[in-house]
N, C-alpha and C positions, 0 to 999 in steps of 0.2 A: 116792694111790690113792682115797681118799675123794672127791676132787673128780671123778675119772674116773666113778666110780659114780653120783655125782649127775647128771652130764650124760647118762649113759645113761638114767637114770630120766626125765629131763625129755624126752628124745627119745622114750621109749615113750609118754609121757603125750600128747605133741603128735601123735604118730601115731594114738593111740586117739581123739582128738577130731576130730569132723567139721569139715572145712574148706570144704564147699560147693563144692570144686574150685577155690578161690582161695587164693593164698598170703597169707601174714600182711600183707606190705606192700600188696598190692593191696586188701585189705579195709580197711586204714587209710585208704588214699587215697579209697576210695569213700565211707567215712564222712565224710572231710573235704569232698568235693564236695558230699555231701548237705546238710551244715551250711552251706556258702558260697553255694549256688544261690539261695535267697531274697534273700541280701543284694545279689547282682549285679543281680538284676531290679529292685530297689528303687532302686539306683544308676542304672540305665539310664532308668527312668522320670523320675527327678529331672533327668537330663541333658536328656531331650526336653523337660520342661517348661521347663527353663531356656532351652533354644534357642527354644522358641516365644514365650517372653516377650521375649527379645532381638529376634526377628524383629518382634514387634509394636511394640516400642519403636523399631526402625529405621523402620518404616513411618510411625509417628506422627511421628517427626522428618522424614521425607522430605515428609509432608503439610504440616507446619508450614513447611518451607522453601518449598514450592510456594506456600502461601498468602502467605507473606512477599514472595516474588518477584513474584506477581500484584499485590500491594498497591504494590510499588514501581514496577511497570510502569504502573499506573493513575495513580499519582502523577506519574509523568514524563509520561504523556500529558496530564494535566490542566495541568501547568506548560506544556507545549508549546503546548496550545490558548490558555492565557492569554497566552503570549508572542506567539503568532501574531495574536491579537486585538489586542494592544497595538501591534504594529508596523503601519506603513502598508501599503496594498495594493501600492504600487509596489516595496516592499523584498522581497516575497515572491518566491521563486525556485522554480520548479518542479524537483521532485527528479528526478535522472536515471533514466531507466528502465534497468533492468538487464535485459539480453536473456538469457533462459535458453536453454540449448541444448535442442532437441527431445528428448523422451524417446525413447529407442530402442523400436522397435516389433518385435514378434515377427514373423518371417517367416510369411506366410500360405501355406498349402499346400492344394492340392485346389481343387475347382470352387466358384465364387462363386454362392450362392443368394440371390436377392432376397427380403428379408423383407418384412413389412407396412409398415414405416417407410422402406424403402430407395428410392432414387431409380431410376426406370425410364427408359429411353430413349424419348423422345417421337417417335413416328413419325407422319407425315402420314396423314391418313385418306383412303384411296382407295376411293370406292364401287365396287361390284361392277359390271361391265359388263353392260349390258342386252342382252338378245337382241333380234332384229329384231322379233318379236312383241310384246315388252314396250315396245319403243320406239313402235311403232304404236299400242298400246294408250294409251301416255302422251300422244301427240300427240292422239289423239282425246278423251281426257280434258280436256285443255286447250282444246281447240276447244269442247267441250260446255259447259265452266264459262264461257268467254267468251259464248257464246250465252245461257245462262241469266242471266248478269249484265246483259247489254243488255236482255233481256225484263223483268227485275225493275226496271230503272231506268225503262223505258218504262211499266210498269204503275204504278209510283209516280207518274210525271208525269201519267198519265192520272186517277188518283184525285184528286190535288191540283188538277188543272185542273176536274174536275167539282166539287169542293167550291168553287172559286174562282168558277165560272160560277153556281152556286146562290146564293152570297152576292151576286154582281153582279146577278142577277135580282131579288133582294130589295131591293137598293139602288135598282134602277130604279123600283120601285114606291113608294119612299119619298120624298116631295117635301121641298123645302126652301124657305125663304121669302126673297124680296128685298124689303127695306124694308116688310115687312108687308102689301104691296099685291097680291102675286101668288105663286103657287106654280108651280115647275117641277121636273121630274125630272131625273136624271142623264142619261137619254137625250136630252133636249132640250138640256141643257148640253153634251153631247158634239157635237151638231150645230152649236152656236154656235161651237165651236172647230175645225171641220173645213172644209177647202177642198178643191176638185176641181182637179187638174192634168192637163191634156191636151195632145195633140200632143208627146208626149215621144219623143225619138229612141230607136230599138230598142237602141242600143249604151249607153245610159245605164242605170245600176243605181240600186238603192235608196239606196246611200250618197252617190251624187251628188246625188240629189234632196233627201236630207236635209241635206247640207252647203249647198245652194243656199237652203233655207228655214230653216235653223238661226238666222240673225242676227235673226229677227223675234221669237223666243221659244222657250221649251222645248218640244220636239216630244215627244208621247206616243207616236206611231205613224205609220210610213209604209207604206201598203199599195199596192204596185205590182201590178196585175193581171197574172196569168200565164197564158199559153196553153200547156197541156201538150202539145198536138198539135204545134204549130209550135215548141215549146221556146224560147219567147220571150215577153216581156210583150206586152200589147195596146196599149201607147202611152198609158196614162193611170194615175193614182194618186190616192190620197186621203191628205192630210196632216192629221193631228189634233194640235192644240196644247192646251197646258194652260189657257190662257186666251183668251177670245174676242177680246180686242184683238190679240193676235198673228195670229190668222186674218184679222181686218179689214185690219191693216196689210199683211200679205202679199198679200192680195187686191188692195190698191190699188197696190202698188208692183212686183209680179212678173208681172202680166198683160203678155204681149207680149214678155218679156225673153228673150234668146238663151241656150239651154241645150242644150249638145251639138250645135250647128250648126242648131238649129230654134228658132223662136219658139214658146214654150209658151203655153198658154191657161190662166188661172186664174179660177176662179168658184166659186159655191156649189153644193153637190150638188143633184142633181135633186129630192130629197125635202125640200129646205129650205123650201119654202112652208109646211110644217106648223108650223115654228117662226118664221116672219115675223112674225106678230103679237107674239110674245114679244120679238123683236129690236126692234121698233119701240117697245114699251113700255119696254125697257131704255134705248134711246137717249133716249127722252123724258125719263126719270128722271134720266139721266146729265147732261142739259143743266143741271140745277139745280147742278151741281158744276163747278168749273173745274179738271178733273183732265186730265193728260195721261199717256200710256203710253210709257215709255222702255225699249228693249231694246238687246241687244249691248253691255252695259256691261263694261268691263274688270274681270277678277276681282280685281285689286288696289286698285281704287277703293272707297271707302267711301261711306256715305250723306252724310256731311259734305262729301266731295269733290264729289260729283255736285250736292249742293244749292248749294255755292258757285259752281259754273258757271251754273246755271240761275237763280240769284238776279239775274243781269244783266237779266232781262226783267221782274221784278217780285218782290213779297214771296211767298215761298214759305210756305204755311201747314204743309204736311207733306211729307216725303219718306220713303218706305218702299221698301226693296229686299226682294225675296223671299229669305227665308233659306233656306240649304241644309241640310236636316236631316242629310244624310249627312257634311257637312263643317262642324262647328260653327264659327261666326265667319266663315263665307263666305257669299256670296249667289249666286243662280242666274243672274244677268246681266240681270235685268230688274226694273222696279219701277214704282211710281206716284208722281205728284208733283201737288200741288194749289196753285193760286195764289189771290190775293185777287181778281183781276179776269179776266174772260174775254178781254180784250185780251192780257194777259201770257201767258195760255195759248196763244192763237192765235200770238203772236209767236215763243214758245218752239218750237212745232211747226214753224213755217215756216223757222225760222233754224237749228235744231239738228238737223234730220233729215239724215242722212248727214254729220254733223260728225265729223271725226277727233278722238276723245278717247282718248288713252293708246295709240294705234296701232290702234284699232278705230273703225269707222264706226258711230255711233249710228243707231238706227232710232226715231223718234219720232212719235207719232200721237195723236189725240184718244181719250180713254177712253170706251168704249161701255157700261160698266157702272158702277153707283154704287158708293161705297165700303162700303156694308152687304152686298155679295154674299158668301154664305158658300159657299165651294166644298167639296163632299163628296169624301172620298178616292177616288182612282181605283182601279180593279181590273184585273187583267190580263184581256184579252178573247180571247186566242188561245192555242192550244196551241203547242208547238214546231213550227216549220214542217217540212214534208216533207223539205225539203233537209237539215234538221239531223238528222232520223231517218235519212235515207239515208246522211249522212256517218257517223253513229255505226255504222250496220251495215257500211259499207265499211271503217272502221277495224278493226272487229272481225275482219272477214275477212283483212284484211292481216296483224294481228297473229297469227291462227291460222296463216296460211301461213308466216310468219316463224318460228313455233314449229317447225312441221314441217320446214322447211328446216334449222333448226339441229340439230334431232335427227338428220336424215339426214346431215349434215356430221359430227356427233359419231360416228355409227355407222361412217362411212367412215374417219375418223381412227383408230378403235380397230382 
């Protein structure tokens, strides 16, 4: 009974104490959880730190292993290089090329847009078709440009000719000396090298006259008198040589020769008496020298070749061929030769004239000028002929007509 009473009293006491709405077991569990919570957090932090340390150690191990592998690879490469250098070149073999399969490409969908670096299809450029008015304007522009070009060329030629004529007139007034005894001008020197050719067939042209008189020496100019009304020449011409000896030789050998079906007449120009005293003075001074003039010399013959041929008539003091300034090492086909005696010079002239040397007939005559003659440079004395200007104009017209015809064909084809 006493125990029952004690239990009842304990129950009353427990009912009288506030329980905060929790049973005794829950209170104890709550107190236990509150005590163990700090310990669990500390344990988790320790575990996290240990995991981090382990991860760091693993990474360090991996880095060390990579370094070791790289060192091994480098050592292997060094050894292979040493072995390759030690082996002869013939024993080296090319390693087989392993073909790798192409990497799969993703399917492209949608329209293709050309970017700044993409390839574009190259299309031929087709100019726009011109209208009829534009084609006519283009043809007129071409024709105008052609006419202006011709005018410009003719103007330049006129200016150059005027300058050359001014220089030439000054040169005519400047005398030069022959052996210190006399003075003559370029005008007189030109007359000495000019001959008159008459009774020329009307079918004969300038080039025929030039070819006929070319063997006697270099020709500076051939002037065939032209009749504009009858549209033919007047039957006479003037041939101007570079040296008086060529004119004298042609005068002696071409008078009465058949040219174009008619016997031509060769003589001195009508105004020659003005220079006759000078010619006589020159020939008088030339007699003191045993010089001869040789023309129509083959271009492949040298001075030594010509001299060896003419030495058969006597001792040759000098042999000089006129040098060609436009072709270095070549001569102009004529020259002068001087002998010791007058008889040797006379024999050479009489024996070697029309002598076939190297496939060409020599023209040999007595020199009419002394060796001290100094020739002054020649100047052009005429403008481009009217025929040349007319030919240029006709050519321009034909070119313009061709351009217009081509444009019209193009427009029809379009």
